[in-house]
N, CA, C and O atoms as a Tinker XYZ file with bonds, in Angstrom:
   220  protein
     1  N     70.608000  104.005000   85.652000    73     2
     2  CA    69.508000  103.079000   85.875000    64     1     3
     3  C     68.276000  103.827000   85.335000    63     2     4     5
     4  O     68.141000  105.033000   85.544000    81     3
     5  N     67.393000  103.116000   84.651000    73     3     6
     6  CA    66.149000  103.639000   84.083000    64     5     7
     7  C     65.156000  103.789000   85.132000    63     6     8     9
     8  O     65.134000  103.079000   86.138000    81     7
     9  N     64.287000  104.779000   84.868000    73     7    10
    10  CA    63.243000  105.030000   85.932000    64     9    11
    11  C     61.995000  104.059000   85.682000    63    10    12    13
    12  O     61.720000  103.615000   84.567000    81    11
    13  N     61.379000  103.820000   86.673000    73    11    14
    14  CA    60.173000  102.944000   86.591000    64    13    15
    15  C     59.014000  103.694000   85.977000    63    14    16    17
    16  O     58.727000  104.821000   86.382000    81    15
    17  N     58.332000  103.090000   84.995000    73    15    18
    18  CA    57.287000  103.846000   84.320000    64    17    19
    19  C     56.106000  104.162000   85.260000    63    18    20    21
    20  O     55.773000  103.346000   86.119000    81    19
    21  N     55.501000  105.286000   85.110000    73    19    22
    22  CA    54.412000  105.768000   85.995000    64    21    23
    23  C     53.160000  105.741000   85.069000    63    22    24    25
    24  O     52.785000  106.780000   84.526000    81    23
    25  N     52.540000  104.609000   84.894000    73    23    26
    26  CA    51.404000  104.462000   84.055000    64    25    27
    27  C     50.232000  105.274000   84.430000    63    26    28    29
    28  O     49.517000  105.794000   83.574000    81    27
    29  N     50.025000  105.390000   85.699000    73    27    30
    30  CA    48.854000  106.226000   86.235000    64    29    31
    31  C     48.994000  107.680000   85.895000    63    30    32    33
    32  O     48.018000  108.308000   85.484000    81    31
    33  N     50.170000  108.241000   86.050000    73    31    34
    34  CA    50.459000  109.603000   85.670000    64    33    35
    35  C     50.335000  109.885000   84.199000    63    34    36    37
    36  O     49.795000  110.909000   83.781000    81    35
    37  N     50.866000  108.916000   83.388000    73    35    38
    38  CA    50.881000  109.085000   81.927000    64    37    39
    39  C     49.457000  108.982000   81.421000    63    38    40    41
    40  O     49.122000  109.657000   80.448000    81    39
    41  N     48.600000  108.174000   82.025000    73    39    42
    42  CA    47.153000  108.041000   81.603000    64    41    43
    43  C     46.445000  109.335000   82.010000    63    42    44    45
    44  O     45.628000  109.841000   81.241000    81    43
    45  N     46.729000  109.881000   83.181000    73    43    46
    46  CA    46.087000  111.129000   83.611000    64    45    47
    47  C     46.445000  112.271000   82.727000    63    46    48    49
    48  O     45.601000  113.118000   82.435000    81    47
    49  N     47.677000  112.323000   82.288000    73    47    50
    50  CA    48.082000  113.392000   81.316000    64    49    51
    51  C     47.465000  113.231000   80.003000    63    50    52    53
    52  O     47.095000  114.242000   79.405000    81    51
    53  N     47.305000  112.024000   79.463000    73    51    54
    54  CA    46.568000  111.808000   78.181000    64    53    55
    55  C     45.113000  112.246000   78.369000    63    54    56    57
    56  O     44.575000  112.912000   77.485000    81    55
    57  N     44.457000  111.903000   79.475000    73    55    58
    58  CA    43.014000  112.212000   79.668000    64    57    59
    59  C     42.893000  113.738000   79.789000    63    58    60    61
    60  O     41.935000  114.316000   79.276000    81    59
    61  N     43.852000  114.404000   80.463000    73    59    62
    62  CA    43.814000  115.832000   80.599000    64    61    63
    63  C     43.952000  116.528000   79.281000    63    62    64    65
    64  O     43.254000  117.512000   79.037000    81    63
    65  N     44.849000  116.047000   78.392000    73    63    66
    66  CA    45.028000  116.606000   77.086000    64    65    67
    67  C     43.824000  116.416000   76.242000    63    66    68    69
    68  O     43.400000  117.303000   75.501000    81    67
    69  N     43.266000  115.220000   76.368000    73    67    70
    70  CA    42.038000  114.919000   75.606000    64    69    71
    71  C     40.915000  115.768000   76.011000    63    70    72    73
    72  O     40.163000  116.210000   75.142000    81    71
    73  N     40.715000  116.062000   77.361000    73    71    74
    74  CA    39.684000  116.871000   77.870000    64    73    75
    75  C     39.872000  118.287000   77.393000    63    74    76    77
    76  O     38.891000  118.930000   77.021000    81    75
    77  N     41.031000  118.785000   77.384000    73    75    78
    78  CA    41.434000  120.189000   76.901000    64    77    79
    79  C     41.073000  120.277000   75.455000    63    78    80    81
    80  O     40.474000  121.266000   75.034000    81    79
    81  N     41.413000  119.279000   74.670000    73    79    82
    82  CA    41.085000  119.343000   73.205000    64    81    83
    83  C     39.664000  119.372000   72.929000    63    82    84    85
    84  O     39.163000  120.087000   72.062000    81    83
    85  N     38.926000  118.458000   73.799000    73    83    86
    86  CA    37.458000  118.386000   73.586000    64    85    87
    87  C     36.784000  119.689000   74.004000    63    86    88    89
    88  O     35.795000  120.074000   73.380000    81    87
    89  N     37.274000  120.390000   75.036000    73    87    90
    90  CA    36.685000  121.684000   75.432000    64    89    91
    91  C     37.014000  122.766000   74.422000    63    90    92    93
    92  O     36.174000  123.642000   74.214000    81    91
    93  N     38.181000  122.770000   73.772000    73    91    94
    94  CA    38.510000  123.689000   72.704000    64    93    95
    95  C     37.653000  123.475000   71.453000    63    94    96    97
    96  O     37.241000  124.437000   70.804000    81    95
    97  N     37.386000  122.190000   71.117000    73    95    98
    98  CA    36.490000  121.947000   69.972000    64    97    99
    99  C     35.024000  122.421000   70.184000    63    98   100   101
   100  O     34.330000  122.938000   69.309000    81    99
   101  N     34.635000  122.164000   71.517000    73    99   102
   102  CA    33.225000  122.588000   71.847000    64   101   103
   103  C     33.114000  124.110000   71.745000    63   102   104   105
   104  O     32.144000  124.642000   71.205000    81   103
   105  N     34.149000  124.808000   72.286000    73   103   106
   106  CA    34.157000  126.281000   72.245000    64   105   107
   107  C     34.104000  126.779000   70.798000    63   106   108   109
   108  O     33.341000  127.692000   70.481000    81   107
   109  N     34.876000  126.205000   69.961000    73   107   110
   110  CA    34.959000  126.529000   68.613000    64   109   111
   111  C     33.596000  126.322000   67.906000    63   110   112   113
   112  O     33.136000  127.166000   67.136000    81   111
   113  N     32.970000  125.153000   68.206000    73   111   114
   114  CA    31.718000  124.815000   67.726000    64   113   115
   115  C     30.585000  125.863000   68.137000    63   114   116   117
   116  O     29.748000  126.237000   67.316000    81   115
   117  N     30.608000  126.292000   69.396000    73   115   118
   118  CA    29.676000  127.203000   69.836000    64   117   119
   119  C     29.855000  128.630000   69.169000    63   118   120   121
   120  O     28.882000  129.313000   68.851000    81   119
   121  N     31.080000  129.007000   68.991000    73   119   122
   122  CA    31.342000  130.281000   68.277000    64   121   123
   123  C     30.931000  130.169000   66.923000    63   122   124   125
   124  O     30.383000  131.141000   66.403000    81   123
   125  N     31.120000  129.096000   66.255000    73   123   126
   126  CA    30.683000  128.944000   64.887000    64   125   127
   127  C     29.157000  129.008000   64.757000    63   126   128   129
   128  O     28.615000  129.605000   63.827000    81   127
   129  N     28.478000  128.363000   65.736000    73   127   130
   130  CA    26.998000  128.343000   65.728000    64   129   131
   131  C     26.438000  129.781000   65.997000    63   130   132   133
   132  O     25.465000  130.215000   65.380000    81   131
   133  N     27.099000  130.485000   66.939000    73   131   134
   134  CA    26.711000  131.924000   67.119000    64   133   135
   135  C     26.847000  132.717000   65.936000    63   134   136   137
   136  O     25.944000  133.492000   65.622000    81   135
   137  N     27.973000  132.592000   65.191000    73   135   138
   138  CA    28.221000  133.327000   63.984000    64   137   139
   139  C     27.212000  132.962000   62.895000    63   138   140   141
   140  O     26.758000  133.833000   62.154000    81   139
   141  N     26.862000  131.681000   62.797000    73   139   142
   142  CA    25.909000  131.228000   61.863000    64   141   143
   143  C     24.502000  131.853000   62.159000    63   142   144   145
   144  O     23.786000  132.293000   61.260000    81   143
   145  N     24.178000  131.862000   63.408000    73   143   146
   146  CA    22.848000  132.276000   63.848000    64   145   147
   147  C     22.795000  133.857000   63.649000    63   146   148   149
   148  O     21.757000  134.393000   63.260000    81   147
   149  N     23.848000  134.522000   63.905000    73   147   150
   150  CA    23.724000  135.998000   63.682000    64   149   151
   151  C     23.816000  136.322000   62.221000    63   150   152   153
   152  O     23.371000  137.402000   61.832000    81   151
   153  N     24.352000  135.486000   61.390000    73   151   154
   154  CA    24.320000  135.715000   59.948000    64   153   155
   155  C     22.923000  135.402000   59.396000    63   154   156   157
   156  O     22.442000  136.070000   58.481000    81   155
   157  N     22.274000  134.364000   59.974000    73   155   158
   158  CA    20.921000  134.053000   59.500000    64   157   159
   159  C     19.995000  135.169000   59.827000    63   158   160   161
   160  O     19.149000  135.532000   59.011000    81   159
   161  N     20.125000  135.716000   60.975000    73   159   162
   162  CA    19.292000  136.817000   61.437000    64   161   163
   163  C     19.436000  138.071000   60.520000    63   162   164   165
   164  O     18.465000  138.747000   60.181000    81   163
   165  N     20.685000  138.324000   60.153000    73   163   166
   166  CA    20.956000  139.427000   59.237000    64   165   167
   167  C     20.256000  139.128000   57.862000    63   166   168   169
   168  O     19.705000  140.035000   57.236000    81   167
   169  N     20.289000  137.922000   57.439000    73   167   170
   170  CA    19.793000  137.580000   56.069000    64   169   171
   171  C     18.250000  137.556000   56.153000    63   170   172   173
   172  O     17.586000  137.866000   55.164000    81   171
   173  N     17.708000  137.217000   57.240000    73   171   174
   174  CA    16.217000  137.177000   57.451000    64   173   175
   175  C     15.619000  138.577000   57.433000    63   174   176   177
   176  O     14.551000  138.784000   56.857000    81   175
   177  N     16.281000  139.527000   58.048000    73   175   178
   178  CA    15.768000  140.907000   58.218000    64   177   179
   179  C     15.245000  141.601000   56.967000    63   178   180   181
   180  O     14.148000  142.158000   57.012000    81   179
   181  N     15.984000  141.595000   55.838000    73   179   182
   182  CA    15.506000  142.279000   54.681000    64   181   183
   183  C     14.238000  141.505000   54.130000    63   182   184   185
   184  O     13.408000  142.159000   53.500000    81   183
   185  N     14.068000  140.333000   54.304000    73   183   186
   186  CA    12.902000  139.508000   53.801000    64   185   187
   187  C     11.647000  140.032000   54.417000    63   186   188   189
   188  O     10.584000  140.077000   53.796000    81   187
   189  N     11.791000  140.420000   55.630000    73   187   190
   190  CA    10.583000  140.882000   56.356000    64   189   191
   191  C     10.062000  142.179000   55.836000    63   190   192   193
   192  O      8.867000  142.444000   55.961000    81   191
   193  N     10.900000  143.008000   55.255000    73   191   194
   194  CA    10.554000  144.297000   54.708000    64   193   195
   195  C     10.468000  144.301000   53.199000    63   194   196   197
   196  O     10.824000  145.277000   52.538000    81   195
   197  N      9.994000  143.203000   52.671000    73   195   198
   198  CA     9.870000  143.118000   51.214000    64   197   199
   199  C      8.696000  143.996000   50.768000    63   198   200   201
   200  O      7.767000  144.215000   51.544000    81   199
   201  N      8.725000  144.504000   49.521000    73   199   202
   202  CA     7.721000  145.416000   49.024000    64   201   203
   203  C      6.239000  144.807000   49.100000    63   202   204   205
   204  O      5.246000  145.531000   49.178000    81   203
   205  N      6.187000  143.438000   49.071000    73   203   206
   206  CA     4.873000  142.888000   49.094000    64   205   207
   207  C      4.154000  143.035000   50.380000    63   206   208   209
   208  O      2.934000  143.192000   50.418000    81   207
   209  N      4.941000  142.984000   51.485000    73   207   210
   210  CA     4.376000  143.012000   52.759000    64   209   211
   211  C      4.138000  144.462000   53.311000    63   210   212   213
   212  O      3.417000  144.648000   54.291000    81   211
   213  N      4.723000  145.406000   52.697000    73   211   214
   214  CA     4.675000  146.859000   53.119000    64   213   215
   215  C      3.515000  147.568000   52.410000    63   214   216   217
   216  O      3.355000  148.777000   52.578000    81   215
   217  N      2.743000  146.888000   51.661000    73   215   218
   218  CA     1.568000  147.518000   50.922000    64   217   219
   219  C      0.478000  147.895000   51.831000    63   218   220
   220  O     -0.544000  148.417000   51.385000    81   219
């Protein structure tokens, strides 16, 4: 005999998986933004010490 479908549990599992995926994407986006920000800071630093401003 087949089991009765449990739609509430299935929906909760889908929502849980969706939330986990969304959290992982958000974390990856934050890491990428931090990496880009640190790279921008590194690139800006030599410009501040250009020969024109050190006269």
